[in-house]
Steps between C-alpha positions, in 0.01 A plus 500: 500500500634857411543727808383856555860615517567351159191672348611828659845460354366433157272802521767728627717418206209541252513129401182359369386155634226245473390305808306184484276344761242226516168649400288409800764445765456831682205724570666801352556338164127375488342823608737760348610340187285210381172662601590832341269590215785609266487379143722194431684468172555141362864375494605169328830350614653255258625181664678195388175293527252752375390850623394643828220762495513759774357833572684813598377815690646789678387589846622786722575429866626764739585715195713235339398334174469111535456276194333168549471183288175357639 
């Protein structure tokens, strides 16, 4: 798991990052990100054995943009 200190260091240096989490493992992810009414755009990831269809949307939390792949 990535620490708060690591995130702060990345942001202090202006480095963009993507964090992943299990969709339904925490209440914050469920209530703030997944249940958000934002429009999700389709995203297809090519894989060795076919494709994986996902959806991506951007959600703002405490003034920071968060992008999710629900």
